N, C-alpha and C positions, 0 to 999 in steps of 0.2 A: 419781411418789411422791415427795412433798417430804421433804427430810431437812436439819435444822438441824445443820451440823457444829460450829459454836460451842456450841451446846447440849449436843451429843453429846460433845465434848472434854471438857467440864467434868465430865459424869456419868461418863464412862469412867475419868477419874482417880479419881472417888470409889469406882467399883467396882473398879479394880485394888488399892486399898488395903483392899477388904473382900472379895476374891474368895473367900474360905474360906467366907463367909456367902451366897454367891450361891445363889438357888433357880432351878433349871432348869425351864422352862415345858413340862410334858409333859401337862397335863391341864388342862380348861376353868377349873378352880379356881384354878391359878396363873397362867392366861394373862395376866392385867392386872396381874401384879406390877410391871411397868416402865410402866404406862399413866400418863398426866399426874395422873390422881385417885389413884394409888397412894399409900400411906401412906409409902413409902420416900423420895419427894420431892414436891415440889408445884410447879407450872408455872403462871405466869401466860401465859396465851394471848396477851393483849394485848401483851405485851412480846417475843414472839417475831417475830423478822424472816424475811420470805419468804426461802426458800432459793434459792439460784441453781441448784439441781438440780432444782426444779419447774419443768419446760419444757413445751414444747407436744407432748409426746411422745404424750399420749393424745387419739385422734380418735374415739372412741364416740360416739353420740347415740341419743337415745330419739325415733323417729317424727320429729315436727317440731321436737323442741328442739334448740337450737344447741349447748349445753354438755354435755361429757362428765362422767362421774362423777369424773374425775381432773383436770379443767380448771376447778375452781371456784376463784373468786378468794380467798375468805376461807378457805383451809385452814389449818387449825391445825397444831400441832406434830406431828412424827412420833413415833409410840409404838413404843419398842424393846421388843417383847414376843414371847413365845413363841420365843425363841433356844433352837436345840437341835443337836446334832450326835453323831454316833456315838461312843461311848466309845472306839472303836478307831480314830477318825480318824487319830491320831498312834500308830501300834503301837510297842511297845516294841522297840528295837534297840540293839546296841552302837554307840557312837560309831566313826565311822570317817574317816579324813582325807579321802576322796574325797567327803564330804558338806559339806566347807566351801564357803561361799557366795561368799566374797570373795578367793579365792585369786588373782584377777587383779590385786589393787591393787598398785601399784609401791612398792618400798621408800622410795623418796624422797618419795612421796606421804604415806606412813605417818609418817614422820618429822616432816613438817610439820605434822601434825594431832594432835601430843602435847596432852593437856589436863591435866597433872600439876598446874598450878596452880589448877584450878578446880574440882576434885571436892569440894575441903574447904569450898567454900563452902555456905550454909545451904540454898539451894533444892534442890541436888543431894543434900546429905546428907539433908535431910528425907524426900525421895523414896526415897531407898535405904533408909531405916530403916524406911519403911512399907511397904516391898516385902515379899512373902511367899515370896521365893525361899529356898532351903536355904542359900545362901551369907550370910553377915553382910556386907551392904553398908555397914554403919558403919566397917568398917576399910578400906573401898576408899580413901577418902581419903588415909590415911597411906601405904596401899600405893603409891598412885599418886605421891604425894609424894615417896617415897623412890626409886621407880624410873621415871626418866624415859622408859624404853623401852617402858613398858606405855602405851600410847596408846588413843585414843577408838575408834578403828576396831575395834581386835582385840576390845575389850570388847562392841561392839556385834554383831560377828561372832559371837562365843560365845553371846550371847543368843539370835540368829538360830538358831544352830546347834542349840540345845536344842529348837527346834519340831521338828527332824528325828527326835530321839530321845524325845519327850515321851510318857509313859506316862499316857493318859487326860486327863480334862479339866482336872484341878487342875494337872498340870506344864504343859499347854499355857497355862493362864492365868498361872502363874507367868513363863514365857517371854514371854508377850504383854505382861505388866506391865513386864518389863525393856526389851523393845523401845521401848514407848510412852514409858518414862520416859527412856531414854536420847534418843530421838528428840526429846522436847520440850526437853531440855536442849540439844541442838544447835540446835534452832530459836530458842530465847530467850536463849541466851547471846550476848552481843555482843562478847566479847573474843576469841572464838575466831578464829584467823586461818584464812583460806581456808574460812570455813563455808560458803558456797554451793558451791564445789568440792567439799567433803566431801559434802555432800547430794546433788549431781549424780551423784557418782561411786557412791553407794550406791544411788541410783536406777538408775543405768546397770547396775549388777550383778545388781539384782533383775530388771529387764527382760530382760537377757541370760540369766538363768536361766530365765525363763518361756519364752523363745524357743528356746533351744538344747538346755536339759537334757533326758534322756531318762527321768529318774527322777522318778515321781509324787510322792515325798516332797518333792524339792527344788522342783518347780512349786508344790506345794501350800503349802509354807513360804513360798516367795516371794510367792505371792498373798497369803497371809495377812499376812505383813509390810506388804505395800503398802496392804492394807486398815486395818491398825492405824494406819499413818501418815497415811493419808487422813482417818481419824477425829480425828487430832491437828491436822493443818494441811490446809486446804481448797486452799492453793496446789499441794499434790501433783498435784492433777487437772489443773491447768494445766502442770505440769511434765511430765506423762505425756503429754499431748496434743501437746506442743511435739516430743517424742522421734519418731524414725521408727519408731514402734512400731505393728505391725498388730494389727488386731483378731482377725485370723485366728489369732494365737498364743494369745489367749485362747479363742477357740472351740475349737481343737485341745486345750487344756487341759480345756475344759468336756467335751469329748466323751471325754476320757481319766478321766471322773468325778471331776476337781477341781471339785467342786461351789461352791466359793467363787468361782470365775471368773466366775459368773453375777452375783455382786454388783459386781464390778469392770467387767464389761461394762456394766451397768446405770448405775454412777455416771460411766462416761466419756461418757454421753448420745450415743450414736450415732444418726444418722438412722434412721428406719422402714427405708429401702432398705437400708442397711448391715447392719441386723439381719437382714433378709430375705435377704440375699446370704450371710450366715454360715451358713444352713441349721442354726439351732440348735433348731427346734421339738422334735424328738423327745428332745433331750437335756433341754430346759427342761420338758417333760412329764413326763419320768422323775423330775426333782427333784421337781417338785409333786406327783406322784401317790405319792411314797414320803416324803413331809414326816413322818408319824406314826412313821416307824422312825428318824428322824435326830435328832440333838441338836447344836446350834452354840453356840459360846461367845459370851456377851453382849457381849464386847468388839468384835464386827464391828458397823459401822455399820447393817446390817440382815442378814436372814437369807438364804441361797441362795433358800429357798422364796419369800419376798417378793419378791425380784429375779426370779426365774422367772415368778411370776405377773404381775408388771408388764410383762415383756418379751413374754409371751404376749398380754396385752392390746394391746400395740402391734401385734402382727402380725395381731390379728383385727378391728382397727378404723382402722388408719391407711391403708389403700390403697383401691382400687377395689373396687365390690362383688364382682366375680369373684374378686380376689385374696383378699380377706378369706374368702369361702366356701370357697377352697381350702384355708387354713389352717384355717377352723373344721371341715372335714371331718376333719381328724385328730383333733379333739376330741369328735366326735360320736357316738362308740361309748358305750354304756352302760357298760363298764367305766372308760373314762377319765372320763367324767361323775361316776360315783359316787365316784371318787378326788378329783375337784376338788370336788366336794360336801362331802367330809370335810375338806378345808381350811377352808372356811367355820366349822366347828366349833370352830377354834381361838380364834375371837373376837378375833383380830387385826386391828387397825384398817385398816392399808395393805392387807394381803391381802384382808380382806372387801370394801372399796372397789373394788379391782381385779378381784376374783373376781366381783362382781355384774355389772360391764360385760360380762365374758366371757360369764357365763351368759346376760345378756340376748341378746346376739349369737347364742349357740347355739340359744335359743329361736327365734330368728326364722330360723334356718337352714332348718328343716323340722318339721313337725308332730311327728315322732316324738321329736326331742329335748325339745320342749316338754312334749310328754306325759310323757315320763319324768322331766323336772325337777319337773313339778307333782306327781308322785307320789312321787318319791324325796327331794327335798330337804327337808329340816327347815326351818321357817319361824323357829325361835328364833335362829339367827345373824343373821338379817336384822332381827328385832325388835331384837336386841342393837344392832345398827347404827342402827336408828331411834331407840333410846333415848339414843344417845352424844349429847355435847354438840357435837361436831365437825360442821360445817355440811356437808361433804362426806359424812360418814356417812350423815346423815339423806337427802340427796339421792340417794345410791346406794341405799338402802333403798326410797325411795319409787320409784325408776325401775324397780327389781327387781319389786316388787310391782305395779306397773302392767303390765308386760310378761306376767308369769307368770299374771295374772287374764284376760288375753285369751284364753280357752280356753272350750270348750263350758259352757253355763251350769250344768248339774249340777255339773260338776268345779268350776268356779269357786265355786259355792256352798258345795261341802264344804271348799275351801281358806278361805275366808271364815270359816267354822265354826271351823277349826283356828286361825286367827289370832286370833279372839276368845277362844277357850279357852285357849290359851297367853298372850295378852296381857292378857286380863282388861280391867277398866274402865281400867287404867293406860294401856294403848295408845290408847284413845279420848282422854284428856286429853293424850297426847304428840302425836297428831294434830291437836288442837285447837290446841297451842302452835305446830305447824309452819304452821298457817293464818297465823300473824303473823310467823314468824320467817324463812321463805325467800322466794325470788324468785317472781315471778308464775307461772311454768311449774311449780314444785314446789309452789305453794299449790293449783293445779288437782290435782294428783296427790294431795295429802293430802286435799283436800276430796271427791274421789271414792272415795278408800278409806273415809273416814269414814263417807260417805253409806251406802255399801254394807254396811259393818259394822252400821250403825244400823238400816237396813232389815232386815237379816237377824234383828236383836235384836228389833224393835218389831214389833207386829202392827198396832196403830191407834195414833192420836194423834202430835203432834208432841213432838220432844225438842229441847235446845238444840244437840246435836251436828249433828241434822239442819238445823236453822235456820243455823247456822254454815257448814255445808258448802254449803248451797243459796245462801247469799249470796255466797260466793266464785265458786261457779259462774256465777252469774247475771251478777255482775259482769264476770267474765272473758268471757262470751259477748257482752256488751254493749260490750266494749272494741274498739272499731273500730281504735284507734290501735296496738294490739298485736295483729296478725294470728295471730301464733303461738299466743298464749295463748286467742284467741277459737276457733281450729281445734281446740286441745286439748279445751277444753270442749266444744264441739259434737260432737265424736267421741264423748266419754264419755257425754253424755246421750241420743245417738243409738241408744247400744247398751246403755244402763241396763236396759232391759227386754228386751232381745234376747239374742243368743248370737254366738259365733265359732267359726270352724274350730280345730282344733289348730294350723294354721300362723298363726293370729292373723288371718285374713280375716274382716271383719264380715259376718254372714249376715243381721242384722236386716232391711235392705231387701229381701232375697230372700223372707224369711219373710212379710213384710207384703205384698210384691208378688204372690205366691201367694195370698193370701187376697183379693186384688183380682181374681183369676181369670187371671193370667198363667201359663198351663199349657202352652202349645205347645212342643215342643223346639226348633223353628226359632226361636221368638220368645225363649225364655230363652238360647239360644246368642249372640244378640247383646250380652248384658249382660256386662260385664267382670268379672272376680276372683270369680267364684261358681261353684263346682262343685256342681251341682244334685243329684248323685248321692252327696254326702257324707253318710255316715251321721248326723254332727252335725245337719245341715240336715233330713234325713228324719225324725228323731225329733223335732227341733222342730216340724216341720210335722205331724207326727201328735200334737200337743197332749200333750206329756209332762205327766204330773200333777205333776211338780216345778216345771216351768217356768211353767205357766200361773198358779199363785198368786204366784209371784215377779213375773212381767210385771203382775199386777194391783196389787200392793203397791207397786210402783215408781210405778205410774201414779197410786195415791192419793197417794203422797208429792209428786209433782209438782203434782196438783190442788190440794192445800191452799195452795200457794204463790198461785195465782190469777193475776190479771192481770200482776204483775211477771213472772211466768215468760213468759206470752204477748209481752209487750213486748220482752223480751230476745230470745225465739226470732225475733221480727219483724226485729230488728237483725242477727241471724246469718244470717236468710234472704236479706236485703239485701247481704250481704258479697259482695266481688268475687273472693274467693278461692272458686273452685268447689267445693273439697271441703268447705268449712264451709257453704255454702248448701245442698250436697247433703245433708250431715249434718242440718241443722236440717229440711230436708225429711222425711227419714226419721223424725225424732223427732216432727214433726208428724203424720205420717201413722200411726205407731205410737201415739201418745196419742189420735188419733181413732178408732182401732178399739177401744181400751179404754174411751174415753167412751161409745162406742155400746153397749157391752156393759153398763157400769155405769149407763146412763141419765141420765147428767149432761146437763143442757141449758144451764145459766146460762153454762159456760165456753166451750161450743161457739158460743153468739152472740158472746162477746169474740173468739173466733178468726176468725169470719165478719167482723166489723168490721174487725179488725186486719190480718188476714193474707190475707184472700179474695183480693186482686187479685196479691199476690206469689206465691201459690200457682198461681194461674191462668197466670202467665207461664211456668211449667215445662210446660204443655202443650203447646206448640208443637213442630214438627218442628226437629230441631237439637239437642235436648236428648237425653240418653241415654234408651233406651226405659224403663229402670225409674223414672227420674225423672218421665217422662210419665204412666206408670201410678200411681206414688204420687201425684202432684198430682191426679189423677182421683179417686183414692179418698180423699184430703183433702175435695175438694169433696162427694162422696157423703155422706161420715159428718158433716162439719160442717153441711152445709146440709139436713140430713133434717129432717121435720117443718116448722114454720113457717119454717125457714131457706131453704127453697126458693124463696122469693120473692128471695133474694138472687142467684139465678142470672140475674135479669134484668139485673142490672147487668155481665154477662159482654160483652165485646167480641165483634164478630163473628168476629175472628180466633180467640177462644178457642172459640166455638161450632164453626167450622170443625175446630178442632183436635180437639174431642170426636168429631166425626164420623169423622175420620181414626183415632181410637182405638177406634172402635166394633168394629174387627177384631181387637183385642187383649184387651179386657176388656168383660165385661157391664156394668159400672159406667157405662161412657161411653155405652152404648146408653139406658140407664135416665135418664141425666141430659139426654140429647138429647130424650127424650120430654117432659121437664118443660120445657125450654126452647121446645120446639116448641108447646106447651101456652100458655105466657105469651107467647111472640113467635111470632106466626104467619108472618112473613116468613121465608123462608129465607136464610140468610147467604150472602154472595157468595162465589164460589170464585175464588182468587186463583191465576192461571196464571202468575205470575212466578216463575222458578227462578233460585237463585243457587249457584255452584259453592262446595263446602266443603272440598274434598279433592283432593290431587294428589299420588300417591306413586309411586315407582319412578324409575328412571334409563333413559334410553333405551340401546339396546344390550344390554339384559339377556334379550333375547328376547320374544317375544309372550306377552301375558297373555291365556291361553286359558280360564281357568276361576276362578271367584271364589265365595267362600262364607264365613259367620262360623262360627266354632267355638270354644267357651269365651271369648266374648267379644272374640275376635281376628279379624281380617281375614285370610283365607288366600287366596293367589293361586297358580295354577298356571301354569306357562310352557312354551314350546315346546321347550325344552331338557331337559325333566324335572324341573326345580326346583320345590319349593313353598317359598314364603316366608310368614311370619306377621307381621302389623303389629299393633303396639298402638296404637289409634286414641284419642286425647284431644283432643276438640274438632276442630280444623282441623289438627292435628298428627299425623303418625304416626311411629312408631319401628319398625324391622324388629328383631325379638326371636328369631327363628330361622329357619333356612334348611337345608333338607335335599334331597339329590339321589339318590334311590333308583330313580325310573323312568328307563328308558334312552331314552325318546323323550316326546314332548309328553303333557303333562297335559290331558285333554280336558274332564273334569268333575268335580264333586264333589257327594257326597250325605251327609246325615245320618242316624245310625242312628235307630231309632224312639224309644229312649230319650234320644237325644242324647249318649250316652256316647262314642260311635265316629265319626269322620270317613272316609269312603271316597273314595278318588281312583282315577279310571278314566284309562287312559293308551292311546296309540297303540302302545305297546309289547306289548299283548295281555295285560294283568294289571291286576287291581285290587287296591289296597293298602288295608289296614284300620289306621287310626291312632288312637292314645288317648293321652290327656294323663296322664303319670305323673310326680310331683313336678316340675311346670313344665317337663316334659321330652317333646317329640313322640316318640313311638315306634311303629315299625311292627310291629304284632302278628300279621299275617297277610298272606299274598300269595295271590290267587285268580287262577289262569291260564285265559285264554279262547283260543278259537282263532283270533280275529279282533280287530282294533283296536277298543278300547271307544269308542263316540261319546257316548253318554248313559247314565246309571243313576240309579236312585232305589230307596227301600226302601219296602215295603208290607207291613206286619205283619212277618212272620217270612221273608219272601221278599225277594231282591235282583233286581230286574229290570235287564237290561242290554241296551242297543241296540248292535249292530254293523251293519256295512254290509250284510249280507244276512239277518240273523237277529234274534230277540227271544230272549234266553235268561234263564231264571228259575232262581235258585240257592236253596236252602234254606238258610238261616242257620244252622241247626244242623248238618246234614250236609254241606253245601256241595256236595250232588248237583245236577247241572244237567239241565235239559229245555228243549228248542228249542220255540219257539212261532211261530205265524204264519209259516210257511216261504212264501215267494214273495210275501208282502205287502210287503216293502221299507218297513218302518216307520221314519219319519224323526224323530218327534218323541213325547214322553212325559211325562205328569202324573198324579200320585198324589194321591187324595183320599178320605178316609174309607174306607180298605180297598179301594179299587178304582183300577185304572189305566185311563188314557184314552189310546190309541195313535193318532197321524195317520199315515197312510200316503202313499204316493206316488200312488196312485189317487184321492186325496183323499177316502177312506173313513175313519171314525174307529170303532175298536174300543173296546169297554168289556170289561175283565177283572176280575172279582170274585175276588179272591184267597181269600177264605174258603171259597166253594163250588166254587172252579175253574170257573166259568161264563163263556162268552165271549158278547157281544151286539154285533151291529154297529148302532151307534146312528146312523150315517150311511153311505148307501150309496155306492158308487164313482160318479164322473162321468165322462162320455166325454170331456169337453173337456180332461182331463188331458194326453191323447196328443198334443192339438194344442198347447197351451200348455206342455207339459212341465214343469208345475208340481207341487209337492206340498205337504202341510202341513208347513211347516217349524217351526212353534211350536204348542204347546199350554198354555194357562194356565188353571187353575180358581181363582176369586176369588169367596168368599161365594156358593156354590150356583150360580155362573154358570161356563159354560166358554167360553173365546175360542179360536178357532183361526185360524191366518194362514198364507197362502202367497201367491196372488196377490192374495187380498183377505183382509179381517179379518172375521169373522163371531162374533156371541155370542148366546147364549140361556141361559136357566136350565136346569139339569142335567134336570130332569123334560121341559121340551120337547124337548130333544135326543134324550131315549129315545121321545118320541111322534113323532119324525121331523117336526116342525112346521117351519115356515119359521123362519129365523133372526130373533131379535127385533130384531137391530141389524146393520148391514153398514158398515163404513169405505169411503168412497169413495177407494181406492187409484187412482193414474193406471195406466192400462194399460201393460203392458211392464215394470212394477215388481214385484218378488217381495220379501216380507218375509223377512229373515234372522234376526231375534230379536225377540222380544217380552216385555214385562215390564207388569204391571197393579198400580198403587197407588192404592186408594181412588178419587180423582176422575179420575185419568189412565191413559191407555193410552200406553206407550211403544214406539216401533217404530224398528227400524234396517233400512232397505231396500237393496236391491242397486244402485240408481241413485245413491244418496247414501250410500257405506259408512262416511263419518266424521261422519254426522249422526244424532242422536236426535230422532225427530219427537215432539211432545207433542199427543195428543189428548184431548179431553174425554170422559168415558166415557158419561156419561148424553145429551149432546147431539150426540154422534159428530161433533165439529167439531174440526179441527185448530187450536191456538191457539198453537203456538210450536216452536222448535228448539234443540237444544243440540249444540254443536260439540265434538268429541273431539279434532281436530287431526290425527288420522291415521285409518287403517281400524279400525273397531270388531271386536274379535273375540270378545268376550262381554258379556253383559248380565245384571245382577243387581240385584234390588230387596230392601231391608230397612229396617224403622222408617222408613217413609216417604222413604226416600232411594233414588235410582238411581245404581248404579254400572256403569261399563263398563271394560273392558280394550281396550287398543289393540296394534296390531301393533309398535309401538316399545317396549312394556313398560309404558308408563304406566298408572296406574288413577286414573279421576275419579270424583267424585260430587257430585251436586246434591241440592237440597232445595227444595221449594215454599214460598214465603214465606206 
């Protein structure tokens, strides 16, 4: 919080001579009385010097923005406004000798400090005459001149002592005026002998009073005097810092309700770690939350409320993610947030700027905070910040509006209407000015707000506001030199017609992917940062009557721009920053779905010409599943009609990728039919695999189970630990770890809706997990009589394989039933409401869960007694079922039921049994007993072995997702490969 002490010094003298006419700012109408534009005085910002107190104390940021709202270089002057304090801050009491502040001065030192010859001089005389104290200071010079025993320090002590018995604000101001006048005389009079020693002795006595006194009045008066002297002389700060004075003394004073101590702590500019170690947050919140009941003298360099808000901002922005969130948790309750919001109504510049940074962080903490802020925070204080001439005020307001509008679309539109209602046309012109006055990042924020307000107001046609905003956004999107600005612009455009969760996560890509046919819970759980069961997303998917018109209006606003927008989008898609290219792909997919609904054809042809090959590159394995589906959707929408012939230019790799995507979306199947019509030759299948991932550390136990849940890779280990990894490209970061199972985690399963993850263990239990507020919580424990080997979900039933039995649990009542006694079931697969079980006698059982019927679709084999092999794995893939044991066989499900001969058999060498199997489009992956560290690669159609993958140690689990094959090893490592 920048404070210019030179500026304040001059102004405080002016106030000291006019203190009877000071106005106390207790209402918004009087809040600006000391602002630079106030009629009391005028300030030329260009002449203001940067203050030494404007430090790097603020560390807040907005998403990808590098600057905090308090770290802006072109900060203006500090506005001393809204100063208030309790009328009874210095309650009336009788003077007592034990309240003397400087009783420790030595007599010898006092005698050397006599100032009898100096008081009669003009400077001192004029100051005393203009003072408003009850004593006639015009006679002081003659009194001092006659009596050489009356020295300077005694006079200073009397002025300080008055603070201890001040009755109300006027008396406090009188005493404060005397203190500052005498201190300035001492500071500016060169004839005073031992002046430096006197000043140091005064400072020592004040600091000693703060450190040792047990009287709150003495401590408060000492802090107040120090603040007055600091406002007169910036060298005081260095003097205090040179002393062996501990901040803990001020922290103790602050906790004893000496609120002025917050100002001194802030001005001493401690490091963030020092502030944290003082444990000040409760006291700072108490001051900030009770600002409306207190009044403070205007002679202070800033108010305790302003200092408290500034220190709170440091505590919630200057540390790592976890520490900041621990501090934010203390602010996140509605009562405290409502009090902080009331501070914004003061329209104080510095408080508003710091408060904006705090509220932004609170909004990012969790969805409940942002929901409360969006509904309870008035927009007028932040519109006031936006209208101010100070650069940092505009930036703070733009950052706040950008953050608070990242909420569900219906709520965001309501907030936009309120901004337009209170701001009127003037706010549109203010935002237009911001497009040319701020740095690139904030120009994008101003353009995004301006465009949304204009879309909200206009139904058809273009406007100058819309044109100016789009010009800034397109220039930013095309700016490959400034990746931050490009990413910010791409993020806004990708969500212009979409929606967010209350926690600020973008749901636009999920909404568009659902349109493309991504409905499977297992497929959805591979996508990061999306809660598919969030009510915000569910209402959006249900085609909300308010959301659809907004999406159409936004699309029409972009369509009117035409080719320039498509070219800018192409540059964003080509960005090397993954987030930027992803957002541009989302924007292209969203716009394509709207164009298909509007029947636009011209712009679709332009997209095919400019973007087709860039979009097709996102089809390949290795990209996130939502990106691959969105790219497929773009091809489908933009090449419809005459554009289908454009598919002929796709490479064989793109056609192969479409075939692999056919199990995820129906659009890929239709595109394949078109490409097969134009290109009769089938694309070549690439059998080359590349390793893309290796996570974990040796010694953590065997990785016995793998699954995707809520976009994160979960791994279960032999010691009962479950770890969750956040995978970004070829990097993975462990983000949570729990250990509630007592023995090895043997398997995972997803609930039918994808809301819960189930883990089975050798400790004879099944745990049900859910993700709440980004935390993994066990919500239920199901006990079994035997160790759990495998489990799966089928409708409202949980099927569990133990060593000797098949258990069926009801999801509602959790009542259990034992099935297939004596069959020794070893493998399990669930598909379309039916369970398929492989047994040790090589038979396969079909269990229809809806009607409770059992069918044996493969009879037992006599040879199993000789070979002692069983069906160790069953996989159902695209209406085919594959079973593996001593050999691998596969047929269509309908042929299995007819007990026909298997349609395919892989020639597994004799004496080898399959331990694990996975099927992914073109390939069958096998892990066999004779080569436990190898994954064999077989072509599914040709039944031909084409390669092998080495895990480096014994494979203990096998898992396939998004065209990737994962394996866990006995050393605890998890590796993954994709076909090229």
